[in-house]
Every structure is written in C-alpha cells, then in structure tokens.
C-alpha positions, -999 to +999 in steps of 0.1 A: +445+134-105+481+154-101+468+181-078+456+152-051+489+138-056+503+172-044+486+182-020+494+144-009+536+149-007+529+186+011+507+174+039+530+139+047+556+169+048+540+192+069+551+186+107+538+211+125+519+190+147+544+169+153+558+188+187+523+183+207+521+146+197+556+141+206+544+157+236+520+140+246+535+109+244+568+122+263+547+140+293+530+109+309+567+094+311+583+117+328+557+130+353+556+093+365+601+096+366+594+125+384+573+108+407+589+080+411+622+095+418+604+116+446+591+087+466+622+066+464+637+100+479+613+104+504+618+062+512+659+071+515+652+095+537+628+079+561+657+055+558+682+071+568+660+086+599+653+052+612+681+040+607+701+070+627+677+062+656+685+023+660+725+040+668+713+060+690+694+037+711+718+015+706+749+044+718+728+052+747+712+015+760+758+012+760+768+038+779+772+037+820+747+052+842+769+086+842+759+090+878+776+060+894+803+046+865+780+012+863+765-009+839+731-008+840+710-036+842+687-048+810+654-034+823+675+004+827+693-003+789+662-006+772+649+025+788+672+045+778+670+033+736+636+033+738+641+070+750+662+082+724+648+063+694+615+081+705+631+114+708+653+103+674+618+097+651+599+125+670+626+155+656+627+134+619+589+138+619+583+103+621+552+091+641+569+064+668+536+046+673+542+029+632+565+008+647+572-024+654+598-043+666+611-066+635+605-104+623+624-125+625+639-112+657+673-112+652+691-142+670+723-139+691+744-156+711+745-148+745+765-129+767+759-138+806+714-124+799+683-129+778+691-130+738+651-116+738+637-083+730+634-063+766+597-069+772+594-027+788+608-018+749+576-018+732+576-011+696+614-014+701+634-046+696+663-043+726+688-069+731+715-068+758+738-078+767+748-102+728+777-113+721+792-092+692+820-105+666+853-088+675+874-086+638+904-075+652+905-102+680+891-132+664+865-127+697+833-119+703+828-089+726+795-079+746+772-053+729+742-042+725+713-047+692+681-019+687+665-030+660+632-019+645+610-017+610+589+013+602+560+013+575+570+034+541+533+037+519+548+041+481+522+067+456+532+053+420+505+053+397+501+025+373+531+012+385+529-022+403+547-002+440+511+018+441+503+019+474+519-005+487+533-003+516+563-019+530+592-023+556+617-003+560+643-023+585+668-003+611+691-021+627+720-010+651+749-031+672+770-012+697+796-024+719+789-019+760+809+002+780+830-009+810+837+022+835 
C-alpha cells in the first residue's frame, strides 16, 4: 500500500505537462483578442477615411467658383462635393458604390434653399445652403452639409459580431465662402 501512496504523491507533484494544458487554454483566447484588435483597427481606419472624404467634399462644395469668384448653384456644389468624395474614397481604396445616403437624412433649418439631399448626388447626401450655428455670435451662418454611410463587416469567430454588417456614418459641415 505504501508504494501506491508514493506513486500517487509523485504524480501529483509532477508538472511536466502543465505548460501544454495552459497553452491550450490561453492561446485560443489570445488569438481571438488579436483578431478583434485587427478588425476593430480596420473599422477605425475606414471610419477615418470616410470622415476625411466627407470633410473634403464639404470644403469643395463650400468654395466659390475660382474662375468667376461667384457662389455656385446647389447642383454645382453637389457635383463638386460628389467628385471630391469619390476621389477620396478611391484613394483610400474603398468602393464608392457601397456608400449610401444616411438614414435618416439630417435635417437643417433652411438658409434660402431646399434642405433635402440634392437629387444629383447619388449615394451621398449634399445639402446646401443650410443654417449652421455660430457659437461666437449666437447667430446662424449658411453652410454645406455632406453625409453618407459606408458598410463594414466584422469577422470574429465565436463572437456576437461575427459576420455582422454595420454602417459607419460620415458627416461634415462647412461654412459657405462668399467672395
């Protein structure tokens, strides 16, 4: 009986296979965390690219015509904004055909024109002229709003976000330049 007790104590003290068991328990969790960091990083990168595209489009729509220094018509503003947004998305290697108008469409107080999305802007919502609030004087100034949504799909196995499509929203507002 003594030899059985000695063998049992020796087996309980042995730890030669513990590293393998610990690695088998920890490695899948670490791999899942690394995948999460990667996919959230991708989402953040796309969000930054579409936000920058909306800002560039709003700036292009707000600027007056350089040849005549006159304010642009709403359809010309929308065409400028859409062209710049499409170029920015192409440079960021994003498919511009996946973009869509935001739902719901942002509402603004009118500044002398329609506040609905321009019909010629396609997948993007360009609204001009709209009233923007000015925090320095407390009054509103006229401006341009460019907004759209872009899809992103996560791939996180064994997580609730696996193959979930989310819509990243981009929006920018810029004061109209009058020269």
